[in-house]
C-alpha positions as CSV (number, residue, x, y, z in Angstrom):
1,M,-4.6,48.7,167.4
2,K,-7.1,51.6,165.9
3,S,-9.0,48.4,164.7
4,V,-9.0,46.5,167.7
5,S,-10.1,49.9,169.5
6,A,-13.0,50.3,166.8
7,L,-14.1,46.6,167.7
8,V,-14.4,47.5,171.1
9,A,-16.3,50.6,170.4
10,S,-19.1,49.2,168.1
11,T,-19.4,45.9,169.9
12,F,-20.0,47.7,173.3
13,A,-22.6,49.9,171.3
14,F,-24.3,46.9,169.8
15,L,-24.9,45.2,173.4
16,S,-26.0,48.3,174.9
17,L,-28.8,48.2,172.8
18,L,-29.5,44.7,173.4
19,A,-29.4,45.0,177.4
20,I,-32.3,47.7,177.0
21,Q,-33.7,46.0,174.1
22,P,-35.1,42.6,175.1
23,A,-37.5,43.6,177.5
24,V,-39.0,46.7,174.8
25,A,-39.4,43.8,172.3
26,E,-40.7,45.9,169.4
27,E,-39.7,48.7,167.3
28,P,-41.6,52.2,167.9
29,A,-44.5,53.0,165.9
30,K,-44.4,54.2,162.4
31,P,-47.1,56.5,160.3
32,A,-49.2,54.0,157.9
33,S,-47.6,55.1,154.7
34,D,-43.6,54.3,156.1
35,S,-45.5,51.2,157.7
36,G,-42.9,49.1,155.3
37,S,-39.6,50.5,156.5
38,V,-37.1,49.9,159.2
39,L,-34.4,52.2,160.7
40,G,-31.3,52.4,158.8
41,D,-32.9,51.6,155.8
42,P,-36.3,53.7,155.1
43,D,-37.0,53.1,152.0
44,G,-36.5,48.9,152.2
45,P,-39.6,46.9,153.1
46,L,-39.4,44.5,156.1
47,T,-38.2,41.1,154.8
48,P,-40.6,37.9,155.7
49,E,-37.7,37.2,158.7
50,E,-38.5,40.6,159.7
51,I,-41.7,40.8,159.6
52,A,-42.3,37.1,161.6
53,E,-39.8,38.4,164.3
54,K,-42.0,41.4,164.7
55,E,-45.2,39.7,165.1
56,A,-43.6,37.1,167.3
57,R,-42.0,40.1,169.6
58,K,-45.2,42.0,169.5
59,A,-47.2,39.1,171.8
60,C,-44.3,39.6,174.2
61,K,-44.7,43.4,174.3
62,V,-48.7,43.1,175.0
63,D,-48.3,40.3,177.6
64,L,-46.0,42.9,179.3
65,C,-48.2,45.7,178.9
66,R,-51.1,43.7,180.7
67,A,-48.8,43.4,183.1
68,F,-47.7,46.5,183.8
69,H,-51.5,48.0,183.4
70,S,-53.7,45.6,184.7
71,K,-51.8,45.2,187.7
72,D,-53.1,41.9,188.4
73,A,-50.5,39.1,189.8
74,S,-53.0,35.9,189.5
75,V,-52.2,35.2,186.0
76,G,-49.0,33.1,185.5
77,D,-45.9,34.1,184.6
78,I,-44.0,35.7,181.5
79,A,-42.1,33.9,179.3
80,C,-41.3,34.8,175.8
81,H,-38.3,33.7,173.3
82,V,-37.3,37.1,171.7
83,V,-35.5,37.0,168.1
84,K,-34.2,40.3,166.4
85,S,-32.3,40.5,163.4
86,W,-30.3,43.8,163.1
87,R,-29.4,45.2,159.5
88,K,-26.0,46.9,158.7
89,E,-27.4,49.8,158.2
90,Q,-28.8,49.8,161.9
91,L,-25.8,49.3,163.2
92,V,-23.9,51.4,161.2
93,K,-26.0,54.0,162.4
94,L,-25.9,52.7,166.1
95,V,-22.4,52.9,166.4
96,G,-21.9,56.1,164.8
97,K,-23.3,57.5,167.7
98,V,-19.7,56.8,169.1
99,K,-17.9,57.7,165.9
100,V,-16.6,54.4,165.1
101,S,-17.2,52.4,161.6
102,W,-19.4,48.7,162.1
103,P,-17.0,45.9,160.0
104,Y,-19.9,43.4,159.8
105,D,-22.7,42.7,158.3
106,G,-26.0,42.6,159.5
107,A,-26.4,40.3,163.4
108,H,-29.1,38.1,164.9
109,C,-29.6,37.9,168.7
110,S,-32.1,35.8,170.6
111,T,-33.2,35.7,174.0
112,D,-35.7,33.8,176.3
113,L,-37.3,36.3,178.7
114,S,-38.7,35.1,182.0
115,I,-40.5,37.6,184.0
116,K,-42.0,37.5,187.4
117,R,-45.3,39.1,186.9
118,Q,-46.1,40.0,190.3
119,D,-42.8,42.0,189.9
120,L,-44.3,44.2,187.3
121,V,-47.2,45.0,189.1
122,K,-44.8,45.6,192.3
123,A,-43.0,48.2,189.8
124,M,-46.6,49.6,189.2
125,T,-48.1,49.9,192.7
126,E,-45.9,50.3,195.5
127,P,-44.7,53.9,196.4
128,K,-40.9,52.7,196.1
129,A,-39.8,48.9,194.3
130,E,-36.4,47.7,193.3
131,I,-37.0,44.9,190.9
132,Q,-34.4,42.2,190.5
133,F,-35.0,40.6,186.9
134,A,-33.8,36.8,186.2
135,K,-30.7,36.6,184.9
136,N,-30.8,37.1,180.7
137,T,-28.6,35.1,178.3
138,V,-28.6,36.7,174.8
139,T,-27.2,34.9,171.8
140,C,-26.0,36.5,168.5
141,S,-24.4,35.5,165.5
142,I,-22.4,38.4,163.6
143,A,-22.0,38.1,159.9
144,S,-19.1,39.3,157.8
145,E,-18.6,39.2,154.2
146,K,-14.7,38.5,155.0
147,S,-14.3,36.6,158.0
148,G,-18.0,34.9,158.3
149,A,-20.3,34.5,161.2
150,T,-18.9,35.0,164.6
151,D,-21.4,34.3,167.0
152,F,-21.0,35.0,171.3
153,S,-23.3,35.3,174.1
154,F,-22.9,37.3,177.2
155,E,-25.2,37.3,180.1
156,L,-27.5,40.4,181.9
157,T,-29.2,40.4,185.4
158,P,-30.8,43.6,185.3
159,T,-32.2,45.7,188.4
160,V,-34.5,48.6,188.0
161,M,-35.7,50.5,190.7
162,F,-39.3,52.5,190.4
163,E,-40.3,55.1,192.0
164,N,-44.7,55.4,192.1
165,G,-44.9,53.6,188.9
166,K,-41.6,55.1,187.1
167,A,-38.2,53.6,186.4
168,V,-35.3,55.7,188.1
169,K,-32.4,53.9,188.1
170,A,-31.1,50.6,186.9
171,V,-28.3,48.7,186.4
172,A,-27.5,46.1,184.0
173,H,-25.3,43.9,185.6
174,W,-23.4,42.0,183.1
175,G,-22.3,38.6,183.4
176,K,-20.5,35.4,181.8
177,I,-19.4,36.1,178.1
178,E,-18.7,33.2,175.8
179,A,-16.7,34.7,172.8
180,P,-13.8,33.9,170.5
181,T,-10.9,35.2,172.2
182,L,-10.4,38.8,170.6
183,I,-14.1,39.4,171.1
184,K,-14.4,38.6,174.7
185,S,-11.3,40.2,175.6
186,A,-12.9,43.5,174.1
187,L,-16.5,42.8,175.4
188,W,-14.8,42.0,178.9
189,T,-13.0,45.3,179.5
190,A,-16.3,47.2,178.1
191,T,-18.9,45.3,180.4
192,A,-16.4,45.4,183.4
193,A,-16.4,49.3,183.0
194,D,-20.2,49.2,182.6
195,N,-20.5,47.3,185.8
196,T,-18.2,49.6,187.9
197,V,-19.4,53.0,186.6
198,N,-22.9,52.3,185.1
199,I,-22.7,53.9,181.8
200,L,-26.3,52.8,180.7
201,S,-28.3,53.8,183.4
202,G,-29.9,56.6,182.3
203,S,-30.4,54.8,179.1
204,I,-31.8,52.0,180.3
205,V,-34.7,54.1,182.2
206,E,-35.9,56.0,179.4
207,E,-36.9,52.6,177.7
208,V,-38.2,51.4,180.7
209,N,-40.6,54.3,180.8
210,T,-40.9,55.0,177.2
211,F,-42.1,51.3,177.2
212,I,-44.7,51.5,180.0
213,T,-46.3,54.8,178.5
214,K,-45.7,55.2,174.5
215,R,-45.3,51.7,173.4
216,C,-47.9,50.0,175.7
217,D,-50.4,52.8,174.1
218,E,-49.7,51.9,170.7
219,V,-51.3,47.9,171.6
220,K,-53.5,49.2,174.1
221,D,-56.8,47.5,172.3
222,Q,-54.8,44.1,172.6
223,W,-53.8,43.9,176.0
224,A,-57.1,45.7,177.4
225,A,-59.1,43.5,175.6
226,K,-57.4,40.3,177.5
227,Q,-58.2,41.6,181.3
């Protein structure tokens, strides 16, 4: 029973992060002297795969920032394929916040974002705006030295409420889960709880506002130059 409980908590913690990460699509900037490191492994250089993923996410980040800050809805909508690999060290640190262990190796996740540019402009220009984002399907593969890779996917249809250009409330709206029986049961219990009591609202709001300000400032030269 203890191992099942740990699986529920650790997997939900991982999914909770994924719920807010696809839209952010980039790690926080680091000092130049630390530019080759990643969360959870401060001395390890980025692998070629991680470098490629980071560069791909950067293009999406620039496009999102341009929509938020240029307030021009005349350009086409935003479509990004976001890929993110998580090292075991990163996941151990994340699930440690809920005081459980991570029993697997690393994980690899991807999702296709489809966002109406006019929705992001509306969020920044109207006194109050409620944005219902398109349904996203996140597909993940979690590795384990003992049992091999476990694949699963889940759906999210997030809603974010804005006031005067800032996010003030959010709901993840978890949807269908495709996974092996044990994991699916655990995830259904956790996501159903979030759909009921909205545990993640504060985290999503914080991440959205940080993205609009700090994260967009990191690439201002690029999104501003495209206006």
